[in-house]
Structures are given as structure tokens and as C-alpha cells.
C-alpha positions in Angstrom: -10.0 21.0 -6.3 -6.5 19.9 -7.0 -5.1 18.9 -3.7 -1.7 17.2 -5.2 -0.7 20.0 -8.2 2.5 19.2 -9.7 3.3 16.7 -6.8 5.1 13.2 -8.3 3.8 10.2 -6.7 4.8 6.5 -6.8 2.2 3.7 -5.8 3.9 0.2 -5.6 1.5 -2.7 -6.7 -0.3 0.1 -8.7 -1.7 -2.5 -11.3 -5.2 -3.4 -9.3 -7.0 -3.1 -6.5 -6.0 -0.2 -3.9 -2.8 0.4 -5.9 -4.9 1.5 -8.9 -7.5 3.0 -7.2 -5.2 5.4 -5.2 -3.3 5.7 -8.7 -6.4 7.1 -10.5 -7.2 9.5 -7.7 -3.7 11.0 -7.2 -4.0 11.8 -11.1 -7.4 13.1 -10.7 -5.9 15.5 -7.7 -3.6 16.8 -10.1 -0.5 14.2 -9.7 1.6 12.9 -11.9 2.1 9.0 -10.6 4.7 6.3 -11.6 3.1 2.8 -10.9 4.5 -0.7 -10.6 3.9 -4.7 -10.7 5.3 -7.5 -11.2 3.0 -8.4 -14.3 3.4 -6.2 -17.6 0.0 -7.0 -19.2 -1.9 -5.8 -15.6 0.5 -2.7 -15.6 -0.4 -1.9 -19.5 -4.2 -2.4 -18.4 -4.0 0.0 -15.8 -2.4 2.6 -17.6 -5.2 2.5 -19.6 -7.6 2.9 -16.8 -5.6 5.8 -15.3 -5.6 7.2 -18.7 -3.0 10.3 -18.3 0.0 11.3 -16.3 0.9 7.9 -15.2 4.0 5.6 -16.0 4.1 1.9 -15.3 7.7 0.1 -14.6 7.7 -3.2 -13.7 9.1 -4.1 -10.8 9.4 -7.0 -8.3 9.7 -4.7 -4.8 11.5 -7.5 -3.1 14.0 -7.6 -5.2 16.9 -4.8 -4.9 17.6 -4.6 -8.4 14.2 -3.7 -9.5 13.7 -1.3 -7.1 17.2 0.5 -8.3 15.7 0.6 -11.7 12.4 1.9 -10.5 14.1 4.7 -9.2 16.5 5.5 -11.6 13.7 5.8 -14.2 11.9 8.3 -11.9 15.0 10.3 -11.6 15.6 10.2 -15.4 12.0 11.5 -15.8 11.1 13.8 -13.2 14.0 14.0 -11.0 12.0 13.9 -7.7 9.3 12.1 -5.4 6.8 14.1 -3.4 4.4 11.1 -2.4 5.2 7.3 -1.9 2.4 4.9 -1.5 4.1 1.6 -0.7 1.2 -0.5 -1.4 2.7 -3.8 -2.9 1.9 -6.8 -0.7 -0.1 -9.8 0.2 -0.5 -13.2 1.9 -1.9 -16.4 2.0 -3.7 -18.4 4.7 -2.1 -21.2 6.3 -2.6 -22.0 10.0 0.1 -22.7 13.0 1.0 -26.1 12.2 1.5 -26.0 8.3 3.6 -23.1 8.2 6.7 -23.4 6.0 9.7 -21.5 5.7 9.3 -20.8 2.1 5.7 -19.0 3.3 7.3 -17.1 5.8 10.2 -15.8 3.9 8.3 -15.3 0.7 5.9 -13.2 2.8 8.0 -11.3 4.7 10.1 -10.7 1.6 7.5 -8.7 0.0 5.3 -7.3 2.5 8.3 -6.0 5.3 11.8 -6.3 3.5 10.2 -5.0 0.2 8.5 -1.8 1.8 11.7 -1.4 3.8 13.8 -1.1 0.6 11.5 0.6 -1.1 11.2 3.8 1.1 15.2 3.6 1.9 15.9 3.6 -1.7 13.4 6.4 -2.2 14.9 8.9 0.1 17.6 10.3 -2.2 14.5 11.5 -4.2 12.0 12.4 -1.7 11.5 16.4 -1.5 11.8 17.9 1.8 7.8 17.9 3.1 6.9 14.7 1.5 4.7 12.2 2.4 5.2 8.1 2.7 2.3 5.8 3.5 2.5 2.6 4.2 -0.4 0.5 3.3 -0.7 -2.0 6.9 -4.0 -3.7 8.1 -6.5 -4.0 10.4 -4.8 -7.5 11.2 -2.1 -5.2 13.0 -4.3 -5.1 15.9 -7.1 -8.1 15.2 -6.6 -11.9 15.2 -7.4 -13.6 12.1 -7.3 -17.5 11.7 -4.7 -19.1 9.3 -3.4 -15.5 8.6 -0.4 -14.7 11.5 2.2 -14.4 9.0 0.6 -11.6 7.0 -0.3 -10.1 10.0 3.1 -10.0 11.9 4.0 -8.1 8.8 1.5 -5.7 9.0 2.4 -5.1 12.5 5.7 -4.4 11.3 4.4 -1.8 9.3 3.2 -0.2 11.7 6.0 -0.1 13.8 8.4 1.6 10.7 5.9 4.0 10.6 6.9 5.2 14.0 9.9 4.9 13.9 10.7 6.6 10.3 8.7 9.1 11.3 11.6 9.7 13.9 14.6 9.3 11.4 13.1 11.7 9.0 12.1 14.5 11.0 14.7 16.5 10.1 13.8 16.6 6.3 10.1 17.3 7.6 8.9 14.0 5.4 5.9 13.0 7.2 5.0 9.0 7.2 2.1 7.6 8.3 0.3 4.0 8.0 -3.3 3.5 6.4 -5.0 0.0 7.6 -7.8 -1.0 5.6 -10.5 -3.4 6.8 -12.2 -5.9 4.5 -12.0 -4.6 1.2 -12.1 -7.2 -1.7 -9.8 -6.7 -4.5 -8.0 -9.3 -6.9 -5.5 -9.9 -4.2 -8.1 -12.2 -2.5 -7.7 -14.7 -5.4 -4.4 -15.2 -4.2 -5.0 -16.6 -0.6 -5.4 -20.0 -1.4 -8.9 -20.3 -1.4 -11.6 -21.1 -4.0 -14.4 -18.3 -5.0 -16.7 -19.7 -3.1 -14.5 -19.8 0.1 -13.1 -16.2 -0.6 -16.9 -15.0 -0.4 -17.3 -16.8 2.8 -14.8 -15.3 4.1 -16.1 -12.0 3.3 -19.2 -12.9 4.7 -18.4 -13.8 7.7 -16.5 -10.7 8.4 -19.0 -8.4 7.7 -20.7 -9.6 11.0 -18.0 -7.7 12.5 -18.1 -4.2 10.6 -20.6 -1.7 12.3 -21.4 -0.2 9.1 -22.6 -3.7 7.7 -20.9 -4.0 4.8 -17.0 -4.2 3.0 -15.1 -1.3 1.9 -14.5 0.0 -1.6 -10.9 0.4 -3.2 -11.7 4.0 -3.9 -12.7 4.6 -0.1 -8.9 3.6 0.9 -7.7 5.5 -2.0 -9.7 8.6 -0.5 -7.8 8.4 2.8 -4.3 7.6 1.2 -5.1 11.2 -0.6 -5.9 13.0 2.5 -2.3 11.6 3.8 -0.7 12.6 1.1 -1.9 15.7 0.7 -1.2 19.3 3.1 -4.8 18.6 4.3 -3.0 16.2 6.9 0.2 18.5 7.2 0.0 17.8 10.9 -0.8 14.3 10.7 2.3 12.4 11.4 3.1 8.8 12.9 -0.5 7.9 12.6 -2.4 4.4 11.6 -5.6 5.5 10.0 -8.1 2.8 10.0 -10.2 2.7 7.2 -12.8 -0.3 8.2 -16.2 0.6 8.6 -15.2 0.4 12.8 -14.1 -3.2 12.4 -10.9 -2.6 14.6 -12.7 0.0 17.2 -14.8 -2.2 18.8 
């Protein structure tokens, strides 16, 4: 069952974690996928993992020039874009009182500015009836200690999805957000914690998840495939929580 047959997709931050799992699912569903990442070695490893129908483009989505080069490559190689999963992002833990301008600027630069211009610069290539999915987070609605800046960026993405749904209604392009719960990925290594502290953080979060466990990147990827495909043809402007019920209680 190829729900994305002959579709052209872009997954930013596609070299590991949720992005890589989604790229794999997209290809399995019949799409050709472009993935981005900042580290060439990780991109090369990701291409081997996906195995076929994938092109890696080294790019920092917070940099306008990198985005221009990315979309020039897509235009030259495929001429259009049907699906965009704006997944690149991340953050570190800092409590109020210790937040710096550098921390704020770097987090908002990737998670908000980067997503904004990733989407805006994609529009000339986006097909009518295309699908844009923003990777938000349960932190958009739930407080997490020392994570206020990251959480604010994810709330911004939820707001983007609502407004862009209206901006793009004339083109029939759907915009939705997916909000993962606790899903351990290599990105957790960037939180600024030791391996033991990361495990302690994850273990503590499990207590608040009705299903009693954390999620996997592939579980998020399957939800993104739904939002990218015609299975969700009448789904627009939503925030789909994939969190084991964590944000629903």
C-alpha cells in the first residue's frame, strides 16, 4: 500500500531520530525524499539506512543561504515538492534566572525562524493540495522545568499551523502540527545533561504517561505519514498529539 506513491517529500533534520524514521516511512510508502542535517557524516549514514529514493543535502535551516541552496537542489532534481515535514529543531535545559540571550537566540533561530523560512521558501515549489507538517511538542501545552524557551518555540509552531492553514487555503495546501511526547532520540544528548540525568528525566516522565512507556521515533513517523497522505485529506490546522495520553490528562 503506497500512500505516498510518486510524491516528493522533504524532511528537515532527517539524519537521525524522528526525522530519519519519517524519511524511512515516506520511502516505504512510495515517496522520493530529500533530507537535511548539519553533519555530513550523519547524513551519509542516514542515506545508507534509508537505502533508496533519498537525497541528502547538508543544510542549517536557520541560515537563509542554506535554505536557498536546498530548494535549488530540489527544483533542479525533481521540480516540485508535495510534502514538507519541518522537523529540524532542538533545545537545552536552562531554568529562568540562567537563560542567556545566546540560548534564546539560538533556540528561536532554529525552532521558529528556521521553520518559518523553511516553509516560506518552499512555497514556490509546493504543489496544490500538498501537505506541510510542523514538528511541535507536548511542551506547547505542558510546563516542563527549565525548558521554557524550547516550550515557547513549540507553542509558536502550533500558532503557525493555525495561521498558515488560512494563508494557504487558496492553494489547497494543508498545514498540521504533530506533537510528540517523550520519545528518546539522539537529540536528548543535546539537553546539556549526563547520560544518567537523561535517563532519570525519561524515567520521571513515564509516571505521567497513561500508556506507561515512552514512544519511539517510528510511532511518530507513522502519524506524520498519516498527515502527509490522502488518509488525512480532510484534516487541516490540527495539533495531533502522539504522546501516549500524556498531554490529555
